C-alpha positions as CSV (number, residue, x, y, z in Angstrom):
1,M,212.4,97.5,163.1
2,R,212.3,99.8,166.2
3,V,216.1,100.1,166.3
4,K,216.2,100.9,162.6
5,A,213.5,103.5,163.0
6,V,215.3,105.1,166.0
7,S,218.6,105.1,164.0
8,L,216.8,106.8,161.0
9,A,215.3,109.4,163.4
10,I,218.7,110.2,164.9
11,V,220.2,110.5,161.4
12,G,217.4,112.8,160.4
13,L,217.8,114.9,163.6
14,V,221.6,115.2,163.1
15,G,221.1,116.1,159.5
16,G,218.5,118.7,160.3
17,L,220.8,120.2,162.9
18,A,223.6,120.3,160.4
19,M,221.4,122.1,157.9
20,S,220.2,124.4,160.6
21,V,223.8,125.3,161.5
22,A,224.7,125.7,157.8
23,N,221.7,128.1,157.4
24,A,222.3,130.0,160.6
25,Q,222.4,133.7,160.4
26,E,224.1,136.2,162.7
27,I,221.7,138.9,163.7
28,I,223.0,142.5,163.4
29,K,220.9,145.0,165.2
30,I,220.5,148.5,163.8
31,G,218.8,151.0,166.1
32,H,216.5,153.9,165.1
33,I,215.3,156.6,167.5
34,G,212.9,159.3,166.5
35,P,209.6,161.0,167.5
36,V,207.1,158.4,166.4
37,S,204.6,159.8,168.8
38,G,203.5,163.4,169.5
39,P,203.2,166.4,167.2
40,Q,206.4,165.5,165.2
41,A,205.3,161.9,164.6
42,H,205.1,162.5,160.8
43,F,208.9,163.0,160.8
44,G,209.7,160.1,163.1
45,K,207.6,157.6,161.2
46,D,209.0,158.7,157.8
47,D,212.5,158.3,159.1
48,E,211.9,154.9,160.6
49,N,210.3,153.9,157.2
50,G,213.6,154.9,155.5
51,V,215.6,152.7,157.9
52,R,213.1,149.8,157.6
53,M,213.3,150.0,153.8
54,A,217.1,149.9,153.8
55,I,217.1,146.9,156.1
56,E,214.6,145.0,153.8
57,D,216.8,145.8,150.8
58,L,219.9,144.6,152.6
59,N,218.3,141.4,153.7
60,A,216.9,140.7,150.3
61,K,220.5,140.2,149.0
62,N,221.3,137.4,151.6
63,P,224.3,139.4,152.9
64,E,227.5,138.0,154.2
65,I,230.0,139.8,156.4
66,G,233.4,138.2,157.2
67,G,232.3,135.0,155.5
68,K,229.2,134.7,157.8
69,K,225.6,134.9,156.7
70,V,224.0,137.8,158.5
71,K,220.5,139.3,158.9
72,F,219.9,142.9,159.8
73,Q,217.3,143.7,162.4
74,L,215.6,147.0,163.2
75,V,215.4,148.0,166.9
76,A,213.2,151.1,167.0
77,E,212.7,153.5,169.9
78,D,210.5,156.6,170.4
79,D,212.0,159.8,171.7
80,G,208.8,161.9,171.5
81,A,211.1,164.9,170.5
82,D,212.1,165.0,174.2
83,P,215.8,165.1,175.2
84,K,215.2,163.0,178.4
85,Q,213.2,160.4,176.5
86,G,215.8,160.4,173.8
87,T,218.8,159.9,176.0
88,A,217.0,157.1,177.8
89,A,216.3,155.5,174.4
90,S,219.9,155.9,173.4
91,Q,221.1,154.1,176.6
92,K,218.5,151.4,175.9
93,L,220.0,150.8,172.4
94,C,223.5,150.7,173.9
95,D,222.3,148.1,176.4
96,S,220.7,146.1,173.6
97,K,224.1,146.0,171.9
98,V,223.0,147.4,168.6
99,A,225.9,147.5,166.1
100,G,224.9,151.1,165.0
101,A,222.2,153.7,165.2
102,V,220.5,155.8,162.6
103,A,218.6,158.4,164.6
104,F,217.1,161.8,165.6
105,V,215.1,164.5,164.0
106,N,215.8,167.0,166.8
107,S,219.2,168.5,167.5
108,G,218.1,169.0,171.2
109,V,217.8,165.2,171.4
110,A,220.8,164.3,169.3
111,I,223.4,166.5,171.0
112,P,223.1,164.9,174.5
113,S,222.5,161.5,173.0
114,S,225.7,161.6,171.0
115,K,227.7,161.5,174.2
116,I,225.9,158.3,175.3
117,F,226.7,156.6,172.0
118,N,230.3,157.8,172.2
119,D,230.6,156.4,175.7
120,C,229.3,153.0,174.7
121,G,231.4,153.0,171.5
122,I,228.5,152.7,169.0
123,P,228.3,154.8,165.8
124,M,225.4,157.1,165.3
125,I,224.4,158.7,162.0
126,T,221.7,161.4,161.7
127,G,219.9,162.4,158.6
128,A,217.9,165.2,160.1
129,A,219.4,166.9,163.2
130,T,221.2,169.9,161.8
131,N,222.6,172.0,164.7
132,P,226.4,172.5,164.1
133,A,227.1,171.9,167.8
134,L,226.4,168.2,167.3
135,T,229.8,167.5,165.7
136,K,231.8,170.0,167.8
137,P,233.0,167.4,170.4
138,G,234.7,165.5,167.5
139,Y,233.4,162.1,168.6
140,K,234.5,159.3,166.2
141,T,231.0,157.9,166.7
142,T,228.9,160.9,165.4
143,Y,228.1,161.5,161.7
144,R,225.6,163.6,159.7
145,V,224.5,163.0,156.1
146,I,222.7,166.3,155.6
147,A,223.8,169.9,155.5
148,N,223.9,171.6,158.9
149,D,222.3,174.9,159.9
150,N,225.3,177.0,159.0
151,A,224.6,176.2,155.3
152,L,220.8,176.4,155.6
153,G,220.7,179.7,157.6
154,A,223.2,181.4,155.3
155,A,221.4,180.2,152.1
156,L,218.1,181.7,153.4
157,A,219.7,184.9,154.4
158,T,221.4,185.3,151.0
159,Y,218.1,184.6,149.2
160,A,216.2,187.1,151.3
161,A,218.8,189.9,150.9
162,K,220.2,189.3,147.4
163,T,217.4,187.6,145.4
164,L,214.3,189.2,147.0
165,G,216.0,192.4,148.1
166,L,214.4,192.5,151.6
167,K,215.4,195.2,154.0
168,Q,213.4,194.5,157.1
169,V,212.9,191.1,158.7
170,A,211.6,189.9,162.1
171,V,213.0,186.7,163.7
172,V,211.2,184.2,165.9
173,D,212.5,181.0,167.3
174,D,211.2,178.1,169.5
175,R,214.1,178.1,171.9
176,T,215.1,174.6,171.0
177,A,218.7,173.7,170.0
178,Y,217.5,173.4,166.4
179,G,215.2,176.5,166.2
180,Q,217.4,178.9,168.1
181,G,220.5,177.8,166.4
182,L,219.1,178.2,162.9
183,A,217.6,181.6,163.7
184,D,220.9,182.8,165.1
185,V,222.7,181.8,161.9
186,F,220.1,183.5,159.7
187,K,220.1,186.7,161.8
188,K,223.9,187.0,161.8
189,E,224.2,186.3,158.0
190,A,221.2,188.6,157.1
191,E,222.7,191.5,159.1
192,K,226.0,191.0,157.3
193,L,224.1,191.5,154.0
194,G,222.5,194.7,155.1
195,V,219.1,193.4,156.3
196,K,217.7,195.1,159.4
197,I,216.3,192.8,162.0
198,V,213.4,194.8,163.3
199,A,212.2,192.4,166.0
200,T,213.5,189.3,167.8
201,E,210.9,187.1,169.6
202,F,210.7,183.6,170.9
203,T,208.1,181.0,171.7
204,N,208.3,177.3,172.5
205,D,207.9,174.1,170.5
206,K,204.5,173.3,172.0
207,A,202.8,176.7,171.4
208,T,199.8,177.3,169.1
209,D,198.9,180.9,170.0
210,F,201.2,183.5,168.5
211,M,198.8,186.5,168.3
212,A,200.7,188.6,170.9
213,I,204.0,188.0,169.2
214,L,202.7,188.7,165.8
215,T,200.8,191.8,166.9
216,S,204.1,193.2,168.3
217,I,205.9,192.3,165.1
218,K,203.3,193.7,162.8
219,A,203.9,197.2,164.3
220,K,207.5,197.0,163.2
221,K,206.4,196.6,159.5
222,P,208.6,193.6,158.5
223,E,208.7,192.4,154.9
224,A,209.2,188.8,156.2
225,I,209.4,186.8,159.4
226,F,212.1,184.1,159.9
227,Y,210.8,181.3,162.0
228,G,213.3,178.9,163.6
229,G,211.2,175.9,164.5
230,M,208.9,173.1,163.2
231,Y,205.9,172.9,161.0
232,G,203.5,172.3,163.9
233,Q,204.1,175.9,165.0
234,A,204.7,177.4,161.6
235,G,201.3,176.3,160.4
236,P,199.2,178.1,163.1
237,M,201.5,181.1,162.9
238,L,200.7,181.4,159.1
239,R,197.0,181.2,159.9
240,Q,197.3,183.9,162.6
241,M,199.3,186.1,160.3
242,A,196.4,186.0,157.8
243,Q,194.0,186.9,160.6
244,L,196.1,189.9,161.5
245,G,196.1,191.2,157.9
246,M,199.7,190.1,157.3
247,G,198.9,188.0,154.3
248,E,201.6,189.5,152.1
249,V,204.4,189.1,154.7
250,K,206.8,186.4,153.8
251,M,207.9,183.6,156.1
252,F,211.4,182.0,156.0
253,G,212.4,178.8,157.7
254,G,214.5,175.7,157.7
255,D,213.9,172.0,157.1
256,G,211.7,171.6,160.3
257,M,208.9,173.4,158.5
258,C,209.9,172.6,154.9
259,V,207.5,169.6,154.6
260,P,204.3,168.9,152.7
261,E,202.5,168.7,156.1
262,L,203.0,172.5,156.5
263,A,200.3,173.1,153.9
264,K,197.8,170.9,155.8
265,V,198.5,172.6,159.1
266,A,198.4,176.1,157.5
267,A,194.9,175.2,156.2
268,G,195.1,177.4,153.1
269,A,196.3,180.5,154.9
270,K,197.4,183.2,152.4
271,P,200.9,183.6,153.8
272,L,201.7,180.0,152.8
273,D,202.1,181.4,149.2
274,H,205.0,183.5,150.5
275,V,206.9,180.8,152.4
276,V,210.5,180.2,151.5
277,C,212.2,177.2,153.2
278,A,215.4,175.3,153.0
279,D,216.2,171.6,153.2
280,G,219.7,170.1,153.5
281,G,220.4,168.1,150.3
282,S,219.1,168.1,146.8
283,S,215.4,167.9,145.8
284,L,214.2,164.3,145.1
285,A,214.3,165.0,141.4
286,K,218.0,166.0,141.5
287,M,219.1,163.2,143.8
288,P,221.1,160.5,142.0
289,G,218.5,157.9,142.8
290,G,215.7,160.0,144.2
291,T,212.9,159.5,141.7
292,E,213.1,155.7,141.5
293,W,213.6,155.4,145.3
294,K,210.5,157.6,146.0
295,K,208.4,155.3,143.8
296,R,209.4,152.3,145.8
297,Y,208.9,154.2,149.1
298,D,205.4,155.2,148.1
299,A,204.5,151.7,147.2
300,K,205.6,150.5,150.6
301,F,204.4,153.4,152.7
302,P,201.7,155.3,150.8
303,G,201.1,158.9,151.9
304,Q,203.8,158.9,154.6
305,F,206.7,160.6,152.9
306,Q,207.9,163.8,154.5
307,V,211.5,164.8,153.8
308,Y,214.3,162.9,155.7
309,S,213.6,159.2,154.9
310,P,216.0,159.0,151.9
311,Y,218.8,160.3,154.2
312,F,217.9,157.7,156.9
313,Y,217.9,155.1,154.1
314,D,221.4,156.1,153.0
315,A,222.7,156.3,156.6
316,T,221.6,152.7,157.2
317,M,223.3,151.6,154.0
318,L,226.5,153.4,155.1
319,L,226.6,151.4,158.3
320,A,226.3,148.1,156.3
321,D,228.8,149.2,153.7
322,A,231.4,150.0,156.4
323,M,230.8,146.6,158.1
324,K,231.3,144.8,154.7
325,R,234.5,146.6,154.0
326,A,235.7,145.9,157.5
327,N,234.6,142.2,157.4
328,S,233.1,142.9,160.9
329,W,230.0,144.4,162.6
330,D,232.0,145.1,165.7
331,P,231.9,148.9,166.1
332,K,235.5,149.0,167.3
333,V,236.6,147.3,164.0
334,Y,234.3,149.0,161.5
335,I,234.3,152.6,162.8
336,P,237.6,153.4,161.0
337,F,236.0,152.2,157.8
338,L,232.9,154.4,158.4
339,Q,235.2,157.4,158.7
340,K,236.7,156.6,155.3
341,T,233.3,156.3,153.6
342,D,233.1,157.0,149.9
343,Y,229.6,155.8,149.1
344,Q,227.2,156.6,146.2
345,G,223.8,156.8,147.9
346,V,220.3,157.6,146.8
347,T,220.7,161.2,148.1
348,S,224.3,162.0,147.0
349,K,227.9,160.8,146.9
350,I,228.7,160.6,150.6
351,A,232.1,161.2,152.3
352,F,232.9,162.6,155.7
353,E,235.1,165.3,157.1
354,P,237.2,164.3,160.2
355,N,234.5,165.6,162.5
356,G,231.7,163.5,160.9
357,E,230.2,166.3,158.8
358,M,229.5,165.6,155.1
359,K,232.0,166.8,152.6
360,N,230.4,169.2,150.0
361,P,226.8,169.1,151.4
362,T,224.0,170.6,149.2
363,Y,220.8,172.3,150.0
364,T,217.5,173.1,148.3
365,L,215.2,176.2,148.7
366,S,211.5,175.6,148.2
367,R,208.2,177.4,148.0
368,F,204.6,176.2,148.3
369,V,202.8,176.5,145.0
370,G,199.1,175.7,145.1
371,G,199.8,174.1,148.5
372,N,202.5,171.8,147.1
373,K,206.1,172.0,148.1
374,T,208.1,173.0,145.0
375,A,211.8,173.4,144.7
376,I,213.0,176.9,143.6
377,E,215.1,176.4,140.5
């Protein structure tokens, strides 16, 4: 009896091992880096949610790549919107042997980090970092799924000059790669269109007191202020404009301030009614899958949506799509397939130029109506 019992136990063990091997899944690590702490945490958490949602959707389909069952796994790191922390996080993902990364809100973090990913041969896609310098090196590992600052700055300058007929504008930036880069594009394009730049000032991305800058600008009588920076500074600036009697002065800015959170930080300041801001990409209502995707996002992450998460969702899906077409998650094998992407995403139809920029990127201009971000038709 004991021999028979032992034999049955061995048979059961072998059978269990066989089933375990048959059901074994290869783990494919996808990295995310963003500011999930600090003043820009709203952005970082929203983006990470987009990646997480994509990974859940991929795994729900019991994916196979190259005839092997696979499971995608998120490896998330915090960059605190700081270049040093971001490059350290990038190296950490390289050391963790992620198959790809979907990362970065800030261009100042993305630009130095892109070299690290290139050196370790891992593709990196951003759905938020917009400085054109990111793709200038021509790394085969760097991609962007959103319009860059050349498109956003030019669109805002054209709207200011041609649609609103503005003649005098002041420019302020936060000296980051993103803020200064966007402000420089706006300034150059606005001057081409006959707008006079009456003042050029700068601050930093941690500042909250702008009274001295605004007092100086007020004396120049601008019709609008262009701010190159994030919502965390734009909000207090709007409040202080109101305190200085500049309630009718317009404010222009890019995607860094073009978020619902701006209304909260501005706390009902009158100049919020005169904000015009630009996002890369279409409004959710005009995205091919935006409305339905947003319903699913809100069910999973209520109250957390900002702006970039659908782009981070699509970027994650792009990595998986390239791996499937290549029958491999080895970056050396699937990067050429990533370069030849032709993918219908939630945000748009995505294909890349040789330098990793999107072909035919779109943008959306928005206002804040009753405190709600609203696309300008």
